[in-house]
All heavy atoms as TSV, in Angstrom:
chain	resi	resn	atom	element	x	y	z
A	1	MET	N	N	4.847	-9.529	-12.105
A	1	MET	CA	C	4.017	-8.897	-11.187
A	1	MET	C	C	4.896	-8.201	-10.070
A	1	MET	O	O	5.759	-8.836	-9.477
A	1	MET	CB	C	2.901	-9.834	-10.446
A	1	MET	CG	C	1.953	-10.306	-11.402
A	1	MET	SD	S	0.837	-9.073	-11.956
A	1	MET	CE	C	-0.222	-10.019	-12.968
A	2	LYS	N	N	4.561	-7.019	-9.742
A	2	LYS	CA	C	5.287	-6.286	-8.686
A	2	LYS	C	C	4.387	-6.182	-7.386
A	2	LYS	O	O	3.151	-5.894	-7.589
A	2	LYS	CB	C	5.617	-4.819	-9.132
A	2	LYS	CG	C	6.350	-4.807	-10.378
A	2	LYS	CD	C	6.441	-3.337	-10.959
A	2	LYS	CE	C	6.755	-3.280	-12.347
A	2	LYS	NZ	N	6.437	-2.036	-12.965
A	3	GLU	N	N	4.891	-6.403	-6.295
A	3	GLU	CA	C	4.135	-6.380	-5.129
A	3	GLU	C	C	4.639	-5.331	-4.212
A	3	GLU	O	O	5.845	-5.153	-3.990
A	3	GLU	CB	C	4.167	-7.710	-4.334
A	3	GLU	CG	C	3.564	-8.875	-5.072
A	3	GLU	CD	C	3.743	-10.179	-4.306
A	3	GLU	OE1	O	4.568	-10.386	-3.555
A	3	GLU	OE2	O	2.839	-11.064	-4.531
A	4	ILE	N	N	3.665	-4.544	-3.516
A	4	ILE	CA	C	4.111	-3.540	-2.578
A	4	ILE	C	C	3.703	-4.163	-1.284
A	4	ILE	O	O	2.568	-4.556	-1.039
A	4	ILE	CB	C	3.474	-2.218	-2.831
A	4	ILE	CG1	C	3.942	-1.628	-4.068
A	4	ILE	CG2	C	3.709	-1.300	-1.616
A	4	ILE	CD1	C	3.432	-0.305	-4.508
A	5	LYS	N	N	4.727	-4.282	-0.282
A	5	LYS	CA	C	4.513	-4.892	0.949
A	5	LYS	C	C	4.508	-3.930	2.179
A	5	LYS	O	O	5.203	-2.936	2.030
A	5	LYS	CB	C	5.467	-6.045	1.159
A	5	LYS	CG	C	5.400	-7.203	0.162
A	5	LYS	CD	C	6.294	-8.250	0.288
A	5	LYS	CE	C	6.232	-9.263	-0.715
A	5	LYS	NZ	N	7.138	-10.437	-0.447
A	6	ALA	N	N	3.880	-4.309	3.218
A	6	ALA	CA	C	3.999	-3.472	4.431
A	6	ALA	C	C	5.338	-3.587	5.021
A	6	ALA	O	O	5.871	-4.641	5.120
A	6	ALA	CB	C	2.883	-3.882	5.422
A	7	ALA	N	N	5.917	-2.421	5.368
A	7	ALA	CA	C	7.290	-2.426	6.008
A	7	ALA	C	C	7.246	-2.653	7.458
A	7	ALA	O	O	8.229	-2.973	8.124
A	7	ALA	CB	C	7.996	-1.117	5.747
A	8	MET	N	N	5.989	-2.478	7.995
A	8	MET	CA	C	5.827	-2.676	9.406
A	8	MET	C	C	4.329	-3.017	9.699
A	8	MET	O	O	3.480	-2.788	8.856
A	8	MET	CB	C	6.196	-1.478	10.288
A	8	MET	CG	C	5.409	-0.227	10.010
A	8	MET	SD	S	6.028	1.247	10.846
A	8	MET	CE	C	6.564	0.760	12.347
A	9	ALA	N	N	4.065	-3.556	10.836
A	9	ALA	CA	C	2.637	-3.828	11.174
A	9	ALA	C	C	1.965	-2.507	11.531
A	9	ALA	O	O	2.482	-1.622	12.070
A	9	ALA	CB	C	2.631	-4.761	12.428
A	10	GLY	N	N	0.633	-2.496	11.203
A	10	GLY	CA	C	-0.192	-1.373	11.483
A	10	GLY	C	C	-1.565	-1.577	10.960
A	10	GLY	O	O	-1.918	-2.520	10.308
A	11	THR	N	N	-2.444	-0.514	11.073
A	11	THR	CA	C	-3.712	-0.515	10.567
A	11	THR	C	C	-3.823	0.473	9.351
A	11	THR	O	O	-3.129	1.451	9.310
A	11	THR	CB	C	-4.699	0.118	11.630
A	11	THR	OG1	O	-4.595	-0.655	12.858
A	11	THR	CG2	C	-6.140	0.196	11.182
A	12	VAL	N	N	-4.523	-0.058	8.349
A	12	VAL	CA	C	-4.703	0.774	7.079
A	12	VAL	C	C	-5.504	1.884	7.405
A	12	VAL	O	O	-6.711	1.748	7.749
A	12	VAL	CB	C	-5.203	-0.111	5.924
A	12	VAL	CG1	C	-5.368	0.734	4.679
A	12	VAL	CG2	C	-4.310	-1.357	5.653
A	13	LEU	N	N	-4.960	3.193	7.250
A	13	LEU	CA	C	-5.652	4.305	7.518
A	13	LEU	C	C	-6.275	4.908	6.296
A	13	LEU	O	O	-7.407	5.423	6.291
A	13	LEU	CB	C	-4.605	5.380	8.148
A	13	LEU	CG	C	-5.213	6.566	8.845
A	13	LEU	CD1	C	-6.107	6.221	9.959
A	13	LEU	CD2	C	-4.053	7.424	9.266
A	14	ASN	N	N	-5.696	4.792	5.105
A	14	ASN	CA	C	-6.225	5.324	3.940
A	14	ASN	C	C	-5.498	4.506	2.768
A	14	ASN	O	O	-4.460	4.164	2.792
A	14	ASN	CB	C	-5.843	6.767	3.768
A	14	ASN	CG	C	-6.868	7.563	2.937
A	14	ASN	OD1	O	-7.628	6.897	2.047
A	14	ASN	ND2	N	-7.011	8.860	3.093
A	15	VAL	N	N	-6.348	4.358	1.666
A	15	VAL	CA	C	-5.856	3.759	0.379
A	15	VAL	C	C	-6.124	4.869	-0.688
A	15	VAL	O	O	-7.200	5.268	-0.920
A	15	VAL	CB	C	-6.762	2.502	0.063
A	15	VAL	CG1	C	-6.164	1.907	-1.225
A	15	VAL	CG2	C	-6.575	1.407	1.222
A	16	PHE	N	N	-4.972	5.312	-1.359
A	16	PHE	CA	C	-5.032	6.451	-2.193
A	16	PHE	C	C	-5.127	5.950	-3.714
A	16	PHE	O	O	-5.337	6.836	-4.561
A	16	PHE	CB	C	-3.787	7.204	-2.203
A	16	PHE	CG	C	-3.497	7.773	-0.772
A	16	PHE	CD1	C	-2.395	7.362	-0.004
A	16	PHE	CD2	C	-4.343	8.686	-0.152
A	16	PHE	CE1	C	-2.134	7.896	1.269
A	16	PHE	CE2	C	-4.134	9.180	1.177
A	16	PHE	CZ	C	-3.035	8.807	1.752
A	17	ILE	N	N	-5.189	4.670	-3.967
A	17	ILE	CA	C	-5.273	4.232	-5.344
A	17	ILE	C	C	-6.260	3.020	-5.443
A	17	ILE	O	O	-6.859	2.624	-4.487
A	17	ILE	CB	C	-3.933	3.679	-5.822
A	17	ILE	CG1	C	-3.197	2.736	-4.761
A	17	ILE	CG2	C	-2.975	4.760	-6.086
A	17	ILE	CD1	C	-3.765	1.421	-4.785
A	18	GLY	N	N	-6.608	2.709	-6.729
A	18	GLY	CA	C	-7.614	1.666	-6.984
A	18	GLY	C	C	-7.085	0.849	-8.156
A	18	GLY	O	O	-6.199	1.151	-8.865
A	19	VAL	N	N	-7.858	-0.274	-8.429
A	19	VAL	CA	C	-7.533	-1.165	-9.518
A	19	VAL	C	C	-7.587	-0.349	-10.792
A	19	VAL	O	O	-8.581	0.436	-11.054
A	19	VAL	CB	C	-8.401	-2.335	-9.537
A	19	VAL	CG1	C	-8.200	-3.169	-10.740
A	19	VAL	CG2	C	-8.189	-3.191	-8.288
A	20	GLY	N	N	-6.617	-0.452	-11.739
A	20	GLY	CA	C	-6.597	0.215	-12.960
A	20	GLY	C	C	-5.781	1.524	-12.874
A	20	GLY	O	O	-5.468	2.092	-13.948
A	21	ASP	N	N	-5.424	2.059	-11.704
A	21	ASP	CA	C	-4.723	3.285	-11.647
A	21	ASP	C	C	-3.249	3.103	-11.972
A	21	ASP	O	O	-2.734	2.038	-11.768
A	21	ASP	CB	C	-4.818	3.902	-10.157
A	21	ASP	CG	C	-6.094	4.367	-9.831
A	21	ASP	OD1	O	-6.965	4.463	-10.700
A	21	ASP	OD2	O	-6.300	4.674	-8.577
A	22	GLU	N	N	-2.742	4.164	-12.657
A	22	GLU	CA	C	-1.293	4.132	-12.977
A	22	GLU	C	C	-0.545	4.654	-11.770
A	22	GLU	O	O	-1.039	5.803	-11.290
A	22	GLU	CB	C	-0.972	4.935	-14.235
A	22	GLU	CG	C	-1.498	4.260	-15.484
A	22	GLU	CD	C	-0.625	3.076	-15.858
A	22	GLU	OE1	O	0.565	3.040	-15.536
A	22	GLU	OE2	O	-1.231	2.303	-16.584
A	23	VAL	N	N	0.517	4.118	-11.340
A	23	VAL	CA	C	1.235	4.615	-10.135
A	23	VAL	C	C	2.635	4.886	-10.615
A	23	VAL	O	O	3.273	4.107	-11.391
A	23	VAL	CB	C	1.192	3.522	-9.103
A	23	VAL	CG1	C	2.122	3.869	-7.907
A	23	VAL	CG2	C	-0.168	3.179	-8.617
A	24	ASN	N	N	3.177	6.005	-10.050
A	24	ASN	CA	C	4.631	6.404	-10.392
A	24	ASN	C	C	5.540	6.029	-9.174
A	24	ASN	O	O	5.051	5.961	-8.000
A	24	ASN	CB	C	4.737	7.916	-10.575
A	24	ASN	CG	C	3.897	8.320	-11.753
A	24	ASN	OD1	O	3.939	7.757	-12.828
A	24	ASN	ND2	N	3.185	9.404	-11.586
A	25	ALA	N	N	6.771	5.773	-9.462
A	25	ALA	CA	C	7.653	5.482	-8.414
A	25	ALA	C	C	7.744	6.639	-7.409
A	25	ALA	O	O	7.746	7.800	-7.769
A	25	ALA	CB	C	9.117	5.293	-8.971
A	26	GLY	N	N	7.670	6.282	-6.124
A	26	GLY	CA	C	7.713	7.376	-5.068
A	26	GLY	C	C	6.416	7.847	-4.630
A	26	GLY	O	O	6.187	8.554	-3.665
A	27	GLN	N	N	5.348	7.463	-5.332
A	27	GLN	CA	C	3.979	7.908	-5.094
A	27	GLN	C	C	3.471	7.211	-3.802
A	27	GLN	O	O	3.547	5.974	-3.661
A	27	GLN	CB	C	3.019	7.655	-6.311
A	27	GLN	CG	C	1.648	8.097	-6.095
A	27	GLN	CD	C	0.791	7.854	-7.319
A	27	GLN	OE1	O	1.254	7.670	-8.372
A	27	GLN	NE2	N	-0.547	7.795	-7.241
A	28	GLU	N	N	2.751	7.985	-2.977
A	28	GLU	CA	C	2.112	7.367	-1.775
A	28	GLU	C	C	0.898	6.606	-2.262
A	28	GLU	O	O	0.037	7.183	-2.946
A	28	GLU	CB	C	1.721	8.389	-0.741
A	28	GLU	CG	C	2.894	8.992	-0.088
A	28	GLU	CD	C	2.451	10.042	1.117
A	28	GLU	OE1	O	1.268	10.129	1.275
A	28	GLU	OE2	O	3.365	10.664	1.595
A	29	VAL	N	N	0.799	5.336	-1.900
A	29	VAL	CA	C	-0.304	4.518	-2.339
A	29	VAL	C	C	-1.204	4.155	-1.106
A	29	VAL	O	O	-2.458	3.925	-1.300
A	29	VAL	CB	C	0.092	3.201	-3.055
A	29	VAL	CG1	C	0.784	3.600	-4.364
A	29	VAL	CG2	C	1.115	2.421	-2.277
A	30	ILE	N	N	-0.605	3.984	0.104
A	30	ILE	CA	C	-1.389	3.644	1.298
A	30	ILE	C	C	-0.830	4.365	2.409
A	30	ILE	O	O	0.323	4.559	2.573
A	30	ILE	CB	C	-1.405	2.072	1.425
A	30	ILE	CG1	C	-2.185	1.366	0.398
A	30	ILE	CG2	C	-1.891	1.670	2.829
A	30	ILE	CD1	C	-2.184	-0.128	0.445
A	31	MET	N	N	-1.680	4.635	3.406
A	31	MET	CA	C	-1.231	5.278	4.638
A	31	MET	C	C	-1.609	4.200	5.826
A	31	MET	O	O	-2.685	3.737	5.939
A	31	MET	CB	C	-1.889	6.541	4.985
A	31	MET	CG	C	-1.474	7.247	6.221
A	31	MET	SD	S	0.157	7.928	6.024
A	31	MET	CE	C	-0.045	9.256	4.856
A	32	LEU	N	N	-0.517	3.856	6.549
A	32	LEU	CA	C	-0.668	2.974	7.788
A	32	LEU	C	C	-0.622	3.819	8.957
A	32	LEU	O	O	0.015	4.868	9.017
A	32	LEU	CB	C	0.448	1.932	7.765
A	32	LEU	CG	C	0.546	0.865	6.659
A	32	LEU	CD1	C	1.673	0.006	6.753
A	32	LEU	CD2	C	-0.807	0.117	6.550
A	33	GLU	N	N	-1.217	3.328	9.973
A	33	GLU	CA	C	-1.095	3.908	11.299
A	33	GLU	C	C	-0.467	2.843	12.269
A	33	GLU	O	O	-1.036	1.728	12.390
A	33	GLU	CB	C	-2.429	4.433	11.890
A	33	GLU	CG	C	-2.344	5.027	13.298
A	33	GLU	CD	C	-3.659	5.510	13.846
A	33	GLU	OE1	O	-4.707	4.741	13.488
A	33	GLU	OE2	O	-3.671	6.404	14.568
A	34	SER	N	N	0.560	3.193	12.935
A	34	SER	CA	C	1.191	2.308	13.944
A	34	SER	C	C	1.685	3.149	15.105
A	34	SER	O	O	2.408	4.146	14.904
A	34	SER	CB	C	2.356	1.556	13.230
A	34	SER	OG	O	2.965	0.599	14.125
A	35	MET	N	N	1.404	2.633	16.267
A	35	MET	CA	C	1.809	3.447	17.488
A	35	MET	C	C	1.446	4.851	17.392
A	35	MET	O	O	2.280	5.750	17.775
A	35	MET	CB	C	3.307	3.270	17.723
A	35	MET	CG	C	3.589	1.736	18.023
A	35	MET	SD	S	5.280	1.347	18.359
A	35	MET	CE	C	6.209	2.087	17.070
A	36	LYS	N	N	0.296	5.207	16.989
A	36	LYS	CA	C	-0.242	6.596	16.850
A	36	LYS	C	C	0.506	7.458	15.856
A	36	LYS	O	O	0.406	8.657	15.827
A	36	LYS	CB	C	-0.253	7.288	18.188
A	36	LYS	CG	C	-1.030	6.478	19.229
A	36	LYS	CD	C	-2.239	7.246	19.730
A	36	LYS	CE	C	-2.838	6.468	20.886
A	36	LYS	NZ	N	-4.156	6.167	20.711
A	37	MET	N	N	1.323	6.777	14.942
A	37	MET	CA	C	2.083	7.553	13.958
A	37	MET	C	C	1.502	7.081	12.585
A	37	MET	O	O	1.132	5.943	12.338
A	37	MET	CB	C	3.567	7.247	14.008
A	37	MET	CG	C	4.218	7.691	15.189
A	37	MET	SD	S	6.030	7.195	15.291
A	37	MET	CE	C	6.569	7.763	13.721
A	38	GLU	N	N	1.511	8.024	11.565
A	38	GLU	CA	C	1.116	7.766	10.288
A	38	GLU	C	C	2.340	7.408	9.439
A	38	GLU	O	O	3.282	8.191	9.453
A	38	GLU	CB	C	0.323	8.944	9.725
A	38	GLU	CG	C	-0.982	9.170	10.323
A	38	GLU	CD	C	-1.785	10.349	9.598
A	38	GLU	OE1	O	-1.278	10.950	8.639
A	38	GLU	OE2	O	-2.883	10.643	10.122
A	39	ILE	N	N	2.282	6.341	8.845
A	39	ILE	CA	C	3.478	5.841	8.000
A	39	ILE	C	C	2.977	5.686	6.562
A	39	ILE	O	O	2.152	4.745	6.249
A	39	ILE	CB	C	3.968	4.442	8.553
A	39	ILE	CG1	C	4.511	4.662	9.996
A	39	ILE	CG2	C	5.031	3.935	7.646
A	39	ILE	CD1	C	3.599	4.181	11.001
A	40	PRO	N	N	3.526	6.528	5.640
A	40	PRO	CA	C	3.088	6.379	4.256
A	40	PRO	C	C	3.818	5.235	3.632
A	40	PRO	O	O	4.983	4.917	3.822
A	40	PRO	CB	C	3.563	7.671	3.595
A	40	PRO	CG	C	4.630	8.244	4.471
A	40	PRO	CD	C	4.334	7.709	5.859
A	41	VAL	N	N	3.115	4.544	2.823
A	41	VAL	CA	C	3.674	3.418	1.950
A	41	VAL	C	C	3.867	3.920	0.558
A	41	VAL	O	O	2.826	4.351	-0.045
A	41	VAL	CB	C	2.789	2.080	1.987
A	41	VAL	CG1	C	3.487	1.073	1.158
A	41	VAL	CG2	C	2.634	1.674	3.438
A	42	GLU	N	N	5.014	3.909	-0.013
A	42	GLU	CA	C	5.285	4.427	-1.318
A	42	GLU	C	C	5.574	3.333	-2.353
A	42	GLU	O	O	6.150	2.278	-1.963
A	42	GLU	CB	C	6.413	5.428	-1.325
A	42	GLU	CG	C	6.199	6.637	-0.449
A	42	GLU	CD	C	7.388	7.612	-0.494
A	42	GLU	OE1	O	8.383	7.199	-0.914
A	42	GLU	OE2	O	7.221	8.680	0.051
A	43	ALA	N	N	5.152	3.506	-3.546
A	43	ALA	CA	C	5.538	2.615	-4.636
A	43	ALA	C	C	7.011	2.691	-4.940
A	43	ALA	O	O	7.554	3.779	-5.105
A	43	ALA	CB	C	4.725	2.881	-5.863
A	44	SER	N	N	7.729	1.608	-4.958
A	44	SER	CA	C	9.152	1.601	-5.226
A	44	SER	C	C	9.439	1.754	-6.729
A	44	SER	O	O	10.498	2.189	-7.109
A	44	SER	CB	C	9.864	0.334	-4.841
A	44	SER	OG	O	9.203	-0.803	-5.436
A	45	GLU	N	N	8.503	1.391	-7.516
A	45	GLU	CA	C	8.590	1.620	-9.099
A	45	GLU	C	C	7.122	1.788	-9.590
A	45	GLU	O	O	6.143	1.554	-8.955
A	45	GLU	CB	C	9.215	0.323	-9.654
A	45	GLU	CG	C	8.611	-0.913	-9.372
A	45	GLU	CD	C	9.590	-2.034	-9.886
A	45	GLU	OE1	O	9.673	-2.205	-11.006
A	45	GLU	OE2	O	10.105	-2.761	-9.042
A	46	GLY	N	N	7.017	2.270	-10.818
A	46	GLY	CA	C	5.795	2.612	-11.433
A	46	GLY	C	C	5.165	1.342	-12.048
A	46	GLY	O	O	5.821	0.372	-12.201
A	47	GLY	N	N	3.877	1.497	-12.294
A	47	GLY	CA	C	3.115	0.403	-12.904
A	47	GLY	C	C	1.601	0.644	-12.802
A	47	GLY	O	O	1.197	1.708	-12.293
A	48	LYS	N	N	0.813	-0.340	-13.367
A	48	LYS	CA	C	-0.639	-0.271	-13.277
A	48	LYS	C	C	-1.120	-1.246	-12.125
A	48	LYS	O	O	-0.681	-2.354	-12.106
A	48	LYS	CB	C	-1.186	-0.666	-14.597
A	48	LYS	CG	C	-2.651	-0.527	-14.740
A	48	LYS	CD	C	-3.065	-0.899	-16.134
A	48	LYS	CE	C	-4.687	-0.668	-16.177
A	48	LYS	NZ	N	-5.121	-1.049	-17.535
A	49	VAL	N	N	-1.946	-0.709	-11.324
A	49	VAL	CA	C	-2.496	-1.536	-10.170
A	49	VAL	C	C	-3.464	-2.537	-10.763
A	49	VAL	O	O	-4.428	-2.316	-11.493
A	49	VAL	CB	C	-3.170	-0.618	-9.213
A	49	VAL	CG1	C	-3.728	-1.388	-8.053
A	49	VAL	CG2	C	-2.203	0.459	-8.624
A	50	THR	N	N	-3.153	-3.882	-10.434
A	50	THR	CA	C	-4.107	-4.932	-10.877
A	50	THR	C	C	-4.968	-5.486	-9.683
A	50	THR	O	O	-5.904	-6.053	-9.879
A	50	THR	CB	C	-3.286	-5.989	-11.482
A	50	THR	OG1	O	-2.322	-6.500	-10.579
A	50	THR	CG2	C	-2.648	-5.636	-12.695
A	51	GLU	N	N	-4.406	-5.293	-8.448
A	51	GLU	CA	C	-5.137	-5.769	-7.249
A	51	GLU	C	C	-4.714	-5.012	-6.072
A	51	GLU	O	O	-3.607	-4.747	-5.767
A	51	GLU	CB	C	-4.822	-7.329	-7.028
A	51	GLU	CG	C	-5.612	-7.954	-6.010
A	51	GLU	CD	C	-5.240	-9.474	-5.873
A	51	GLU	OE1	O	-4.392	-9.925	-6.624
A	51	GLU	OE2	O	-5.910	-10.160	-5.083
A	52	VAL	N	N	-5.747	-4.574	-5.231
A	52	VAL	CA	C	-5.591	-3.909	-3.954
A	52	VAL	C	C	-6.009	-4.928	-2.917
A	52	VAL	O	O	-7.146	-5.403	-2.822
A	52	VAL	CB	C	-6.339	-2.632	-3.808
A	52	VAL	CG1	C	-6.145	-2.072	-2.450
A	52	VAL	CG2	C	-6.013	-1.688	-4.939
A	53	LYS	N	N	-5.125	-5.382	-1.978
A	53	LYS	CA	C	-5.428	-6.381	-0.995
A	53	LYS	C	C	-5.619	-5.883	0.321
A	53	LYS	O	O	-5.923	-6.634	1.214
A	53	LYS	CB	C	-4.146	-7.381	-1.009
A	53	LYS	CG	C	-3.988	-8.121	-2.296
A	53	LYS	CD	C	-2.927	-9.195	-2.127
A	53	LYS	CE	C	-2.874	-10.109	-3.370
A	53	LYS	NZ	N	-2.895	-11.536	-2.947
A	54	ALA	N	N	-5.530	-4.507	0.513
A	54	ALA	CA	C	-5.693	-3.916	1.792
A	54	ALA	C	C	-6.882	-2.912	1.852
A	54	ALA	O	O	-7.022	-2.194	0.824
A	54	ALA	CB	C	-4.438	-3.257	2.284
A	55	ASN	N	N	-7.692	-2.983	2.812
A	55	ASN	CA	C	-8.823	-2.027	2.919
A	55	ASN	C	C	-8.664	-1.171	4.165
A	55	ASN	O	O	-8.107	-1.660	5.038
A	55	ASN	CB	C	-10.204	-2.874	2.902
A	55	ASN	CG	C	-10.377	-3.694	1.777
A	55	ASN	OD1	O	-10.561	-3.134	0.623
A	55	ASN	ND2	N	-10.589	-5.043	1.926
A	56	ILE	N	N	-9.299	-0.022	4.135
A	56	ILE	CA	C	-9.274	0.897	5.240
A	56	ILE	C	C	-9.782	0.067	6.509
A	56	ILE	O	O	-10.847	-0.525	6.414
A	56	ILE	CB	C	-10.149	2.060	5.016
A	56	ILE	CG1	C	-9.463	2.910	3.881
A	56	ILE	CG2	C	-10.204	2.905	6.253
A	56	ILE	CD1	C	-10.327	4.127	3.435
A	57	GLY	N	N	-9.055	0.126	7.569
A	57	GLY	CA	C	-9.399	-0.526	8.799
A	57	GLY	C	C	-8.753	-1.885	8.981
A	57	GLY	O	O	-8.764	-2.372	10.090
A	58	ASP	N	N	-8.206	-2.474	7.941
A	58	ASP	CA	C	-7.493	-3.748	8.076
A	58	ASP	C	C	-6.211	-3.554	8.864
A	58	ASP	O	O	-5.484	-2.598	8.778
A	58	ASP	CB	C	-7.047	-4.268	6.619
A	58	ASP	CG	C	-8.280	-4.749	5.866
A	58	ASP	OD1	O	-9.354	-4.699	6.332
A	58	ASP	OD2	O	-8.048	-5.109	4.600
A	59	PHE	N	N	-5.922	-4.593	9.651
A	59	PHE	CA	C	-4.624	-4.699	10.348
A	59	PHE	C	C	-3.706	-5.544	9.459
A	59	PHE	O	O	-4.091	-6.626	9.039
A	59	PHE	CB	C	-4.745	-5.357	11.744
A	59	PHE	CG	C	-3.408	-5.426	12.410
A	59	PHE	CD1	C	-2.900	-4.210	13.094
A	59	PHE	CD2	C	-2.637	-6.508	12.427
A	59	PHE	CE1	C	-1.688	-4.329	13.712
A	59	PHE	CE2	C	-1.390	-6.588	13.001
A	59	PHE	CZ	C	-0.939	-5.459	13.682
A	60	VAL	N	N	-2.502	-5.031	9.215
A	60	VAL	CA	C	-1.542	-5.830	8.360
A	60	VAL	C	C	-0.282	-6.072	9.171
A	60	VAL	O	O	0.065	-5.246	10.044
A	60	VAL	CB	C	-1.256	-5.047	7.143
A	60	VAL	CG1	C	-2.510	-4.913	6.146
A	60	VAL	CG2	C	-0.692	-3.654	7.324
A	61	ASN	N	N	0.404	-7.045	8.852
A	61	ASN	CA	C	1.575	-7.454	9.462
A	61	ASN	C	C	2.843	-7.063	8.586
A	61	ASN	O	O	2.585	-6.918	7.383
A	61	ASN	CB	C	1.732	-8.941	9.796
A	61	ASN	CG	C	0.753	-9.357	10.918
A	61	ASN	OD1	O	0.850	-8.763	12.016
A	61	ASN	ND2	N	-0.142	-10.212	10.739
A	62	GLU	N	N	3.981	-6.970	9.112
A	62	GLU	CA	C	5.208	-6.639	8.273
A	62	GLU	C	C	5.301	-7.801	7.243
A	62	GLU	O	O	5.198	-8.912	7.519
A	62	GLU	CB	C	6.379	-6.625	9.236
A	62	GLU	CG	C	7.631	-6.363	8.409
A	62	GLU	CD	C	8.801	-6.270	9.351
A	62	GLU	OE1	O	8.684	-6.317	10.607
A	62	GLU	OE2	O	9.994	-6.240	8.840
A	63	GLY	N	N	5.447	-7.366	5.954
A	63	GLY	CA	C	5.711	-8.215	4.920
A	63	GLY	C	C	4.356	-8.702	4.163
A	63	GLY	O	O	4.428	-9.273	3.190
A	64	ASP	N	N	3.224	-8.248	4.718
A	64	ASP	CA	C	1.953	-8.518	4.064
A	64	ASP	C	C	1.905	-7.786	2.714
A	64	ASP	O	O	2.318	-6.575	2.669
A	64	ASP	CB	C	0.774	-8.158	4.844
A	64	ASP	CG	C	0.499	-9.139	5.950
A	64	ASP	OD1	O	1.094	-10.140	6.083
A	64	ASP	OD2	O	-0.438	-8.798	6.786
A	65	VAL	N	N	1.403	-8.355	1.729
A	65	VAL	CA	C	1.163	-7.720	0.405
A	65	VAL	C	C	0.039	-6.844	0.459
A	65	VAL	O	O	-1.117	-7.207	0.745
A	65	VAL	CB	C	1.035	-8.760	-0.736
A	65	VAL	CG1	C	0.789	-8.085	-2.051
A	65	VAL	CG2	C	2.263	-9.677	-0.803
A	66	LEU	N	N	0.188	-5.483	0.128
A	66	LEU	CA	C	-0.864	-4.567	0.178
A	66	LEU	C	C	-1.429	-4.316	-1.196
A	66	LEU	O	O	-2.645	-4.112	-1.278
A	66	LEU	CB	C	-0.216	-3.164	0.684
A	66	LEU	CG	C	0.418	-3.173	2.085
A	66	LEU	CD1	C	1.056	-1.850	2.350
A	66	LEU	CD2	C	-0.510	-3.703	3.115
A	67	LEU	N	N	-0.613	-4.343	-2.206
A	67	LEU	CA	C	-1.125	-4.220	-3.605
A	67	LEU	C	C	-0.272	-4.856	-4.623
A	67	LEU	O	O	0.877	-5.086	-4.338
A	67	LEU	CB	C	-1.525	-2.863	-3.994
A	67	LEU	CG	C	-0.408	-1.810	-4.091
A	67	LEU	CD1	C	0.125	-1.630	-5.572
A	67	LEU	CD2	C	-1.041	-0.425	-3.652
A	68	VAL	N	N	-0.844	-5.215	-5.764
A	68	VAL	CA	C	-0.100	-5.765	-6.837
A	68	VAL	C	C	-0.204	-5.002	-8.112
A	68	VAL	O	O	-1.281	-4.409	-8.294
A	68	VAL	CB	C	-0.631	-7.276	-7.174
A	68	VAL	CG1	C	0.122	-7.926	-8.338
A	68	VAL	CG2	C	-0.609	-8.111	-5.880
A	69	MET	N	N	1.003	-4.785	-8.757
A	69	MET	CA	C	1.058	-3.976	-10.004
A	69	MET	C	C	1.613	-4.830	-11.181
A	69	MET	O	O	2.242	-5.817	-10.861
A	69	MET	CB	C	1.898	-2.710	-9.927
A	69	MET	CG	C	1.337	-1.809	-8.778
A	69	MET	SD	S	2.386	-0.293	-8.657
A	69	MET	CE	C	4.066	-0.850	-8.581
A	70	GLU	N	N	1.276	-4.423	-12.406
A	70	GLU	CA	C	1.946	-5.035	-13.524
A	70	GLU	C	C	2.913	-4.062	-14.209
A	70	GLU	O	O	2.805	-2.912	-14.009
A	70	GLU	CB	C	0.941	-5.626	-14.545
A	70	GLU	CG	C	0.042	-4.460	-15.092
A	70	GLU	CD	C	-0.922	-5.121	-16.131
A	70	GLU	OE1	O	-1.248	-6.373	-16.050
A	70	GLU	OE2	O	-1.417	-4.323	-16.925
Protein backbone atom coordinates (compact mmCIF):
# COMPACT_ATOMS: atom_id res chain seq x y z
CA MET A 1 0.00 0.00 0.00
CA LYS A 2 1.22 3.48 -0.91
CA GLU A 3 0.19 6.41 1.26
CA ILE A 4 0.12 10.06 0.31
CA LYS A 5 0.66 12.26 3.35
CA ALA A 6 0.23 15.96 4.03
CA ALA A 7 3.53 17.83 3.76
CA MET A 8 2.19 20.61 6.00
CA ALA A 9 -0.81 21.42 8.18
CA GLY A 10 -3.81 22.99 6.49
CA THR A 11 -7.43 22.73 5.47
CA VAL A 12 -8.52 20.45 2.63
CA LEU A 13 -9.76 22.82 -0.07
CA ASN A 14 -10.49 20.28 -2.83
CA VAL A 15 -10.22 16.54 -3.50
CA PHE A 16 -9.62 15.76 -7.17
CA ILE A 17 -9.82 11.95 -7.03
CA GLY A 18 -12.05 9.20 -5.66
CA VAL A 19 -11.86 5.54 -4.71
CA GLY A 20 -11.12 3.41 -7.78
CA ASP A 21 -9.47 6.22 -9.76
CA GLU A 22 -6.12 5.59 -11.45
CA VAL A 23 -3.52 8.19 -10.46
CA ASN A 24 -0.29 9.02 -12.32
CA ALA A 25 2.94 10.16 -10.72
CA GLY A 26 2.94 13.96 -10.41
CA GLN A 27 -0.85 14.25 -10.66
CA GLU A 28 -2.51 16.70 -8.24
CA VAL A 29 -4.80 14.71 -5.96
CA ILE A 30 -5.70 17.16 -3.18
CA MET A 31 -5.49 20.93 -2.69
CA LEU A 32 -4.68 22.21 0.79
CA GLU A 33 -4.99 25.77 2.06
CA SER A 34 -2.54 27.04 4.63
CA MET A 35 -1.90 30.65 5.62
CA LYS A 36 -4.15 31.84 2.75
CA MET A 37 -2.01 29.94 0.20
CA GLU A 38 -3.15 27.00 -1.94
CA ILE A 39 -0.77 24.05 -1.72
CA PRO A 40 -1.27 21.21 -4.22
CA VAL A 41 -0.56 17.67 -3.03
CA GLU A 42 0.80 15.48 -5.83
CA ALA A 43 1.10 11.71 -6.09
CA SER A 44 4.73 10.65 -5.87
CA GLU A 45 3.98 7.51 -7.90
CA GLY A 46 1.10 6.03 -9.83
CA GLY A 47 -1.52 3.57 -8.64
CA LYS A 48 -5.19 2.89 -8.00
CA VAL A 49 -6.87 4.78 -5.14
CA THR A 50 -8.25 2.39 -2.51
CA GLU A 51 -9.13 4.87 0.24
CA VAL A 52 -9.57 8.65 0.56
CA LYS A 53 -9.08 9.73 4.17
CA ALA A 54 -9.49 13.50 3.73
CA ASN A 55 -12.69 15.38 2.96
CA ILE A 56 -13.22 18.98 1.88
CA GLY A 57 -13.12 21.19 4.95
CA ASP A 58 -11.07 18.80 7.09
CA PHE A 59 -8.06 20.18 8.95
CA VAL A 60 -4.99 17.95 8.52
CA ASN A 61 -1.66 18.00 10.30
CA GLU A 62 1.75 17.47 8.73
CA GLY A 63 2.23 13.74 8.17
CA ASP A 64 -1.48 12.83 8.18
CA VAL A 65 -2.40 10.21 5.57
CA LEU A 66 -4.62 11.80 2.92
CA LEU A 67 -5.15 8.79 0.66
CA VAL A 68 -4.07 5.21 0.14
CA MET A 69 -3.22 3.57 -3.21
CA GLU A 70 -2.33 0.06 -4.31
